[in-house]
Structures are given as C-alpha cells and as structure tokens.
C-alpha positions as CSV (number, residue, x, y, z in Angstrom):
1,M,-26.5,42.8,42.9
2,L,-26.1,39.3,44.2
3,G,-24.1,38.6,47.4
4,G,-23.0,35.9,49.6
5,P,-23.6,32.3,48.5
6,L,-25.7,33.3,45.5
7,A,-22.8,35.3,44.1
8,D,-20.5,32.4,44.6
9,V,-22.9,30.1,42.7
10,A,-23.3,32.6,39.8
11,A,-19.4,33.0,39.6
12,A,-19.1,29.2,39.6
13,D,-21.7,28.9,36.7
14,D,-19.7,31.5,34.7
15,R,-16.5,29.6,35.2
16,D,-18.1,26.3,34.2
17,A,-19.5,28.0,31.0
18,D,-16.1,29.4,30.1
19,H,-14.5,26.0,30.7
20,S,-17.1,24.4,28.6
21,A,-16.6,26.9,25.8
22,D,-12.8,26.5,26.0
23,S,-13.1,22.6,25.9
24,T,-15.4,22.8,22.9
25,T,-13.0,25.2,21.1
26,A,-10.0,23.0,21.9
27,M,-11.9,19.9,20.7
28,Q,-12.8,21.7,17.5
29,L,-9.2,22.8,17.0
30,R,-7.9,19.3,17.5
31,Q,-10.4,17.9,15.1
32,R,-9.4,20.5,12.5
33,I,-5.7,19.7,12.9
34,Q,-6.5,16.0,12.4
35,E,-8.4,16.8,9.2
36,L,-5.6,18.9,7.9
37,E,-3.0,16.3,8.8
38,A,-5.2,13.6,6.9
39,A,-5.4,15.9,3.9
40,A,-1.7,16.5,4.0
41,M,-1.0,12.7,4.0
42,V,-3.3,12.3,1.0
43,A,-1.7,15.2,-0.8
44,A,1.8,13.8,0.0
45,G,0.8,10.4,-1.4
46,M,-0.6,11.9,-4.6
47,A,2.4,14.2,-5.1
48,H,4.7,11.2,-4.6
49,D,2.8,9.1,-7.2
50,V,2.7,12.0,-9.7
51,S,6.4,12.5,-9.4
52,S,7.2,8.8,-9.7
53,I,4.9,8.4,-12.9
54,A,6.5,11.5,-14.4
55,M,10.0,10.0,-14.0
56,A,8.8,6.8,-15.6
57,I,7.3,8.7,-18.6
58,L,10.6,10.6,-18.8
59,G,12.5,7.3,-19.1
60,F,10.1,5.9,-21.8
61,A,10.5,9.1,-23.8
62,G,14.2,8.7,-23.6
63,H,13.9,5.2,-25.1
64,I,11.8,6.6,-27.9
65,R,14.4,9.2,-28.8
66,L,17.1,6.5,-29.0
67,D,15.1,4.5,-31.4
68,V,14.0,7.2,-34.0
69,P,16.0,9.1,-36.5
70,P,17.5,12.3,-35.1
71,G,15.6,15.5,-36.1
72,S,12.5,13.5,-37.1
73,E,9.0,14.4,-36.2
74,L,8.9,11.5,-33.7
75,E,12.2,12.7,-32.1
76,H,10.7,16.2,-31.6
77,A,7.5,14.7,-30.1
78,A,9.5,12.6,-27.7
79,A,11.5,15.7,-26.7
80,D,8.2,17.5,-26.0
81,I,7.0,14.5,-23.8
82,E,10.3,14.7,-21.9
83,R,9.9,18.5,-21.2
84,A,6.2,17.9,-20.1
85,A,7.1,15.1,-17.9
86,M,9.9,17.1,-16.2
87,R,7.5,20.0,-15.5
88,V,4.9,17.6,-14.0
89,G,7.7,15.9,-11.9
90,Q,8.9,19.3,-10.6
91,L,5.3,20.2,-9.6
92,G,4.9,16.9,-7.8
93,Q,8.2,17.4,-6.0
94,R,7.2,20.9,-4.8
95,Y,3.8,19.7,-3.5
96,L,5.6,16.9,-1.7
97,A,8.1,19.2,-0.1
98,V,5.3,21.3,1.3
99,A,3.2,18.3,2.4
100,N,6.1,16.7,4.1
101,R,6.4,19.6,6.6
102,R,3.4,18.1,8.4
103,I,3.9,15.9,11.5
104,T,3.2,12.4,10.3
105,P,2.6,9.1,12.2
106,R,5.5,6.7,12.2
107,T,4.9,3.1,11.2
108,R,7.0,0.0,10.7
109,V,8.7,0.3,7.2
110,D,10.3,-2.5,5.3
111,V,12.9,-0.6,3.4
112,A,14.1,-3.7,1.6
113,A,10.6,-4.1,0.1
114,T,10.6,-0.4,-0.8
115,V,13.9,-0.8,-2.6
116,R,12.6,-3.8,-4.6
117,E,9.4,-2.0,-5.5
118,V,11.2,1.3,-6.6
119,V,13.7,-0.6,-8.8
120,R,11.0,-2.8,-10.4
121,R,8.9,0.3,-11.2
122,L,11.7,2.7,-12.4
123,A,14.1,0.2,-14.2
124,I,11.7,-0.3,-17.1
125,G,12.2,3.4,-18.0
126,F,16.1,3.4,-17.7
127,Q,18.3,3.4,-20.7
128,P,19.0,-0.1,-22.2
129,T,22.8,0.6,-21.4
130,T,22.0,0.9,-17.7
131,E,22.5,-2.1,-15.4
132,V,20.8,-2.2,-12.0
133,V,22.2,-4.3,-9.2
134,V,20.4,-4.8,-5.9
135,Q,22.3,-6.2,-2.9
136,L,20.2,-6.8,0.3
137,E,21.2,-8.5,3.5
138,A,19.2,-11.6,4.3
139,E,17.8,-10.1,7.5
140,T,17.3,-6.4,6.9
141,P,16.0,-4.6,9.9
142,I,12.6,-3.0,9.9
143,I,12.7,0.7,10.9
144,I,10.1,3.1,12.4
145,G,9.5,6.0,10.0
146,D,7.4,7.7,7.5
147,A,6.7,5.3,4.6
148,V,6.0,8.0,2.0
149,Q,9.1,10.0,2.8
150,L,11.3,6.9,2.8
151,H,9.9,5.7,-0.5
152,Q,10.7,9.2,-1.9
153,V,14.3,9.0,-0.6
154,V,14.9,5.8,-2.5
155,T,13.1,7.0,-5.7
156,N,15.0,10.2,-5.9
157,L,18.4,8.6,-5.3
158,V,17.7,6.0,-7.9
159,V,16.5,8.6,-10.4
160,N,19.5,10.9,-9.6
161,A,21.9,7.9,-10.3
162,A,20.1,7.1,-13.6
163,Q,20.3,10.8,-14.7
164,A,24.0,10.8,-13.8
165,L,24.6,8.0,-16.2
166,D,22.4,9.5,-18.9
167,T,23.0,7.6,-22.1
168,T,26.5,6.4,-21.0
169,P,26.7,2.7,-20.3
170,G,27.0,2.1,-16.6
171,T,25.8,0.5,-13.4
172,I,23.5,1.6,-10.6
173,T,24.0,-0.5,-7.4
174,L,21.7,-0.4,-4.4
175,R,22.8,-1.9,-1.0
176,L,20.9,-2.2,2.2
177,A,22.7,-3.4,5.3
178,H,22.7,-3.1,9.2
179,R,25.7,-0.9,10.3
180,R,27.0,0.1,13.8
181,V,28.4,3.5,13.8
182,A,31.0,4.2,16.5
183,G,31.0,7.6,18.2
184,P,29.1,10.7,17.2
185,V,29.0,11.7,13.5
186,G,30.1,15.2,12.9
187,A,28.1,17.7,11.0
188,T,28.7,18.0,7.2
189,P,28.3,21.0,4.9
190,W,24.9,19.8,4.0
191,A,23.7,18.5,7.5
192,T,23.2,20.6,10.5
193,P,23.2,18.6,13.8
194,D,25.7,16.0,14.9
195,R,24.3,12.4,15.0
196,P,25.1,10.0,17.8
197,G,26.8,6.6,17.2
198,G,24.7,3.5,17.4
199,E,22.7,1.1,15.2
200,Y,21.7,2.3,11.8
201,L,20.2,1.0,8.6
202,L,22.4,1.9,5.7
203,L,21.0,2.5,2.2
204,E,23.7,3.0,-0.4
205,V,22.9,4.1,-4.0
206,A,26.0,4.1,-6.2
207,D,26.5,5.0,-9.8
208,T,29.5,4.6,-12.3
209,G,28.7,8.1,-13.7
210,P,31.0,11.1,-14.1
211,G,31.1,12.0,-10.3
212,I,30.6,15.3,-8.6
213,D,32.8,18.3,-8.8
214,P,34.1,19.3,-5.3
215,L,33.0,22.8,-5.9
216,I,29.4,21.6,-6.3
217,M,29.5,19.1,-3.4
218,A,28.9,21.6,-0.5
219,R,25.8,23.0,-2.3
220,L,24.6,19.7,-3.7
221,F,21.4,19.5,-1.4
222,E,20.4,23.1,-1.9
223,P,17.1,23.5,-3.7
224,H,17.5,24.2,-7.5
225,V,21.3,23.4,-7.4
226,T,21.9,20.8,-10.1
227,T,24.8,19.6,-12.3
228,R,22.6,18.9,-15.3
229,P,21.1,21.4,-17.8
230,S,17.8,19.5,-17.7
231,G,17.9,19.0,-13.9
232,H,15.6,20.8,-11.4
233,G,17.6,20.5,-8.2
234,I,14.7,19.5,-6.0
235,G,15.1,15.7,-5.7
236,L,18.2,15.7,-3.4
237,A,16.8,18.6,-1.3
238,T,13.8,16.4,-0.7
239,V,16.0,13.5,0.2
240,L,17.9,15.5,2.8
241,A,14.7,16.9,4.4
242,A,13.3,13.4,4.7
243,V,16.6,11.9,6.2
244,D,16.9,14.8,8.7
245,A,13.3,14.3,9.7
246,H,14.2,10.7,10.6
247,R,17.3,12.0,12.6
248,G,19.6,10.2,10.1
249,F,22.6,11.4,8.1
250,I,24.0,11.2,4.6
251,A,27.6,10.3,3.6
252,I,28.8,10.9,0.0
253,D,31.8,9.4,-1.7
254,S,32.4,11.0,-5.1
255,A,35.1,12.5,-7.3
256,P,35.1,13.4,-11.0
257,G,35.7,10.3,-13.2
258,R,34.9,7.7,-10.5
259,G,31.2,7.8,-9.9
260,T,29.2,8.6,-6.8
261,T,27.8,6.8,-3.8
262,F,25.2,8.2,-1.5
263,G,25.1,6.5,1.9
264,V,21.8,7.2,3.8
265,H,22.0,6.2,7.5
266,L,18.7,5.7,9.3
267,P,18.7,5.1,13.0
268,L,17.3,1.9,14.3
269,G,16.8,2.9,17.9
C-alpha cells in the first residue's frame, strides 16, 4: 500500500483521469445534442415544405372540382387528390409540431418578406372568388425569432382564412404594422401567461367568412378542434405554440356573420 507523497500522487492521477473521462463524456454529449438539434432543424424545414405543398395541391384540386361536371370521373379524381393532400398536410403538421419542440437559434427575420412569399405561393391555389389584400407599413421592423416557425404562423393563418371562405366570394387581408401596447396584456382562454406592454410587431390576418361561434372560441387552439368537416385542427395549435415560443400573444376579433381577424403580436425587444 502506498503512503505519504506517493499516495497523494496516485490519488491526483486518479482524479485527473476521472476529470478527463468526464470532460470527454460531456464533450460527446454536447456534440450529440448539436447533431440532434441540426437534424430537428432539417426535419422542421422538410415538414414545413411538405405541409405548404400539400395545401397548394389542395387548392389546385379545388379549382379542378369547380371546372368539371359534378359527379364526373374527373370530379371524383379531384376529390381523391384533396383527401390525399389533406392527409399529407396533417402528417407534415404533426412532424413540425414535434420538431418545433427543440431549442432553435434565433435569427433576424423579415416578416414582411415572409408575408409576401407566403401570399405569392398560396394565392395561386385559392378559389377564383377569393381576393387577397396585403397592407404593409413602409418600414416594418425586423424581429429576432425562428424563421421556420414564423413562416408556419403566416402560412397556417392564411390557409385558415382561405378555408373559412371556402367557395364563398370574400376577401383575405394581411396587415403588418409596428404597435405599442400599453400595460400588461392579461391571459386569454387560449394563452397561459400575461404579456408585458411594450413594442410589438402586429400581424393581422382577416377574412370575411362566417365568423366563429363563441362556444368554439375558447377551444379554438386545442389540437384537433375544428369548425370544418374536412379540417384537422392542427394548424391553429401550431400557430399558438410558435407565438408562445416567441413570448407573443394572439388577439381574436370574430362573431358569426362578420368574419374573423387574428392579431399576432410579436415582441420587438
């Protein structure tokens, strides 16, 4: 058995070996976490693209159904395309909801550019009777956030507005503006924490559709709650999760017969 200085040296060597092993394990763990986060970012981007493409296909199929005789073989084929596109969209939304639980790096996001891109891509699949109006302030602030999540917020709100109109002639209006909110914003039935007053970027998506029943309003953002027979109830749940992750809040103005306006407030500070 060692004693004296030799024992001290041996103990120090053991501690150094343990520390080295711990450092190696911690480094490997950090590397693995980084790899998983990178994979999650790629998965989120792919799921987002799949959902967006599925919604565009859904819109094109709707156009086909309007242009062919009811009950014809082409009408049935277009209905099959709609059902398949809806299933693909649901799958993409579910993957996105899982992927967005990761911790993602924040970057500078030009939401005005996101709005223009989403409208340009989705509008070609809307019903011919749907008018889209975009109103952007000349100097829209840049925010720090998750670009994929914010793109999905805009996409889901626009798709929700288009589905609310369905084949009824109407208008979808998108507004983007800088707003100062005075005082704290109290919790709503669909949002948990209060939000402080301050500077916010306001994204409004309004439609002239049938509006929302007050009985549905409190549960509107719950997964799988929908007002449409063909709806899946995932899009608005994804919107709420993304806005909450950015420490923002959502205001809703709606009533049966007078349309709906979603006001997404994203903090600038």
